[in-house]
C-alpha positions in Angstrom: -153.1 -187.7 10.9 -155.0 -185.0 9.0 -158.5 -185.8 8.4 -161.0 -184.5 5.9 -163.6 -181.8 6.9 -166.1 -183.3 9.3 -169.7 -182.8 8.6 -170.3 -183.0 12.3 -168.0 -180.2 13.0 -168.8 -177.9 9.9 -172.6 -178.0 10.6 -172.7 -177.8 14.3 -172.0 -175.2 17.2 -168.2 -175.7 16.6 -168.3 -175.0 13.0 -165.6 -172.6 11.6 -167.2 -172.8 8.0 -166.5 -169.5 6.1 -164.0 -168.5 8.7 -160.1 -168.0 8.2 -157.8 -168.8 11.1 -154.4 -168.0 11.6 -152.6 -170.5 13.8 -148.9 -169.5 14.9 -146.4 -172.2 15.6 -148.4 -174.6 13.5 -145.6 -176.7 12.1 -145.7 -179.3 14.7 -147.1 -180.2 18.1 -150.0 -178.4 19.6 -150.2 -175.8 16.8 -150.4 -178.6 14.1 -153.1 -180.5 16.0 -155.2 -177.1 16.1 -154.7 -176.3 12.6 -155.7 -179.7 11.5 -158.8 -179.7 13.8 -159.8 -176.2 12.6 -159.5 -177.3 9.1 -161.8 -180.2 9.9 -164.3 -177.7 11.3 -164.3 -175.8 7.8 -161.9 -173.2 8.4 -159.4 -172.0 5.8 -156.0 -172.0 7.7 -152.9 -169.9 7.7 -150.2 -172.3 8.9 -147.6 -169.7 10.3 -144.3 -171.1 11.6 -140.7 -169.9 11.8 -139.7 -173.2 10.2 -140.9 -172.7 6.5 -140.6 -176.4 5.7 -142.6 -177.6 8.7 -145.3 -175.3 7.9 -145.5 -176.3 4.2 -145.8 -179.9 5.2 -148.9 -179.1 7.6 -150.5 -177.1 5.0 -150.1 -179.8 2.3 -151.4 -182.3 4.7 -154.6 -180.2 5.1 -155.0 -179.5 1.3 -154.5 -183.3 0.6 -157.5 -184.1 2.9 -159.7 -181.5 1.2 -159.1 -178.5 3.4 -157.8 -175.2 2.5 -154.6 -174.0 3.9 -151.5 -171.9 3.1 -148.1 -171.9 4.8 -146.4 -168.8 5.9 -142.8 -168.4 7.4 -142.7 -166.0 10.0 -140.9 -164.9 13.4 -143.6 -163.7 15.6 -141.1 -161.6 17.5 -140.6 -159.3 14.4 -143.5 -156.9 14.0 -143.2 -156.7 10.0 -143.5 -160.4 9.5 -146.4 -160.6 12.0 -148.2 -157.9 9.8 -147.4 -159.7 6.6 -149.0 -163.1 8.1 -152.3 -161.2 8.8 -152.3 -159.6 5.3 -151.7 -162.9 3.6 -154.8 -164.2 5.4 -156.7 -161.5 4.0 -155.4 -161.6 0.6 -155.5 -165.4 0.1 -159.0 -165.9 1.8 -160.6 -162.7 2.0 -161.2 -162.3 5.9 -159.2 -162.6 9.3 -161.9 -164.3 11.8 -159.7 -166.5 14.2 -156.3 -166.1 15.6 -154.6 -168.9 17.7 -151.4 -167.6 19.5 -149.5 -170.9 19.9 -145.9 -169.9 18.9 -143.7 -170.3 21.8 -140.2 -171.4 23.0 -139.6 -173.2 26.4 -135.9 -173.9 27.3 -135.3 -174.5 30.8 -132.6 -172.9 33.0 -132.0 -172.8 36.7 -133.1 -169.4 38.0 -129.6 -168.4 39.2 -128.1 -169.2 35.8 -130.7 -167.1 33.7 -128.7 -164.3 31.8 -130.5 -161.1 30.7 -130.1 -162.4 26.9 -131.9 -165.6 27.8 -134.7 -163.9 29.5 -135.0 -161.4 26.7 -135.1 -164.2 23.9 -137.8 -166.1 25.6 -139.8 -163.2 26.1 -139.5 -161.9 22.6 -141.2 -164.9 21.4 -143.8 -166.0 24.0 -144.8 -162.5 25.2 -143.9 -159.9 22.6 -145.0 -162.4 20.0 -148.4 -162.7 21.5 -148.7 -159.0 21.7 -147.7 -158.3 18.1 -150.1 -161.0 16.7 -153.0 -159.5 19.1 -152.2 -156.1 18.0 -152.1 -156.7 14.3 -155.2 -159.2 14.2 -157.2 -156.9 16.3 -156.5 -153.9 13.9 -157.8 -156.0 10.9 -160.6 -157.5 12.7 -162.0 -154.0 13.9 -161.6 -152.8 10.2 -163.7 -155.6 9.0 -166.3 -155.0 11.6 -167.5 -158.6 11.9 -165.8 -159.4 15.1 -163.5 -162.2 15.7 -162.2 -164.8 18.2 -158.6 -165.1 19.5 -157.2 -168.0 21.4 -154.0 -167.6 23.4 -152.1 -170.7 24.3 -150.8 -170.1 27.8 -149.8 -172.5 30.4 -150.7 -174.1 33.8 -147.2 -172.9 34.7 -148.4 -169.3 34.5 -150.6 -170.1 37.5 -148.6 -172.2 39.7 -145.0 -174.0 39.3 -145.0 -177.2 37.5 -141.5 -177.9 37.2 -138.3 -176.4 38.4 -136.0 -174.2 36.1 -138.8 -172.8 34.3 -139.2 -169.2 35.9 -138.6 -167.2 32.7 -141.2 -169.4 30.7 -143.7 -169.2 33.6 -143.4 -165.4 33.7 -143.8 -165.0 30.0 -147.1 -167.0 30.2 -148.3 -165.0 33.1 -147.9 -162.0 30.8 -150.2 -163.8 28.3 -152.7 -164.1 30.7 -152.8 -160.5 31.6 -152.9 -159.6 27.8 -155.8 -162.0 27.4 -157.8 -160.3 30.0 -157.0 -156.8 29.1 -157.8 -157.3 25.4 -161.0 -159.3 26.2 -162.1 -156.2 28.1 -161.0 -153.6 25.5 -162.4 -155.0 22.4 -165.7 -156.7 23.5 -167.6 -153.9 22.1 -166.2 -154.9 18.8 -167.3 -158.4 19.2 -163.8 -159.6 19.5 -163.4 -162.4 22.0 -160.2 -163.3 23.4 -159.6 -166.3 25.7 -156.7 -168.5 26.7 -155.9 -172.3 27.1 -153.6 -173.3 29.7 -152.2 -176.8 28.8 -150.7 -179.0 31.6 -148.2 -181.4 30.7 -148.4 -182.4 26.9 -146.6 -184.9 25.3 -145.0 -183.2 22.2 -141.6 -183.5 20.6 -141.0 -179.7 21.5 -141.4 -180.5 25.0 -139.3 -183.4 25.1 -136.5 -181.6 23.5 -136.9 -178.8 26.2 -136.3 -181.3 28.9 -133.6 -183.2 27.1 -130.5 -181.8 28.9 -132.0 -181.0 32.3 -133.8 -183.3 34.8 -137.3 -182.6 35.3 -138.5 -182.3 38.8 -141.2 -180.4 40.4 -144.9 -180.8 41.5 -146.5 -182.4 38.3 -144.1 -185.0 38.4 -145.1 -186.3 41.7 -147.3 -189.4 42.3 -151.1 -188.7 42.0 -150.5 -185.0 41.0 -152.5 -185.6 37.7 -156.0 -187.0 38.9 -157.2 -188.0 35.5 -154.1 -190.0 35.5 -152.3 -189.1 32.2 -150.4 -186.4 30.4 -152.2 -184.6 27.7 -152.0 -185.0 23.9 -151.9 -182.0 21.3 -155.4 -183.0 20.4 -156.7 -182.3 23.8 -155.6 -178.7 23.7 -156.9 -178.4 20.2 -160.4 -179.2 21.2 -160.3 -176.6 23.9 -159.0 -174.1 21.4 -161.9 -175.1 19.0 -164.4 -174.2 21.8 -163.1 -170.7 22.2 -162.8 -169.9 18.4 -166.3 -171.4 17.6 -169.8 -169.9 18.2 -170.1 -172.6 21.0 -168.4 -169.8 23.3 -170.3 -166.7 21.8 -170.8 -165.4 25.1 -167.3 -166.2 26.6 -164.5 -163.8 26.8 -161.5 -163.1 29.1 -161.3 -166.6 30.3 -158.4 -169.0 31.3 -159.1 -172.5 30.8 -156.8 -175.1 32.4 -156.6 -178.5 30.3 -154.1 -180.1 32.7 -155.9 -183.4 34.0 -156.9 -181.8 37.2 -153.3 -180.9 38.2 -154.2 -177.5 39.7 -156.8 -179.0 42.2 -154.5 -182.0 43.2 
C-alpha cells in the first residue's frame, strides 16, 4: 500500500526531499516498492515501465497519497526511449538526482536448451538496459554538476548459483556488478555514486511467474539455507535501495550489498 510522505524519512539522513528519482521496472514488485518508499522519503518519482498501465497505476497511487510522480512507458533496451525517460525527469521536475536500475526479465531455461535468441533477449533488458540507463543518467548528472546516486538492482545469483536453469540471468547480473564498480570508479570525481543491491529470493508476482513452468531446484531451496528463516519481500530490497540513494551512504560507492537472509554465508 502506498503511504503518505513520512516526516521521519523526509527530515532524516534517509531523506530524498528535493530530489528526483527515476525507477525503471516500477510498475510492480520490487520496482513498485522502491518507487513508493522513495516517494515517502520526499522524492519526485518517474515511474518507468514497459507496461504503461502498470506504471500509471503506481504513479496514481503515489499522487493520491500526497507524493509527486509521473508515469513513463519505456523499453530500457532501446536507447532513444531511455533518453526520453531521463529527459522527462528533467522537464517535469527540474533535475535528475537518483536512478534505480530495476527493470529486468528472468525466464528460466536449462543451459543446454538456451538458444542465442533467448540469451540475447534477456541480456538486452538486464545488461544492455542497465548500461543505457547508466549512460544517459550519468550524462545528465554530469551536466547538472550536483552529483547523483545510482542504485543497480542485481542479484545474489550473480555471485553464486541459487537455482538451476538460470545461467543466462546469472551472467547478465554479473555484468551489472561489473558495470556498478566500473562506473563508480570513473564518475566518483563527479560525486556520482553507484552501488548495487543483490536480492536473494524475493516473493514477487514476476518471480512466481518465472518459475511457473519449471521445477525450481537449487541451493537456496535446501533446508536451512536462509539463516534468517524467510524469503524476502519487495520492501526489504526497497529499504536497502533507499540507503544507497540517500545521504546516509554519502561515502559509499562501488559496493554490492546482498539482501538474502544470509544465504551467501550458509
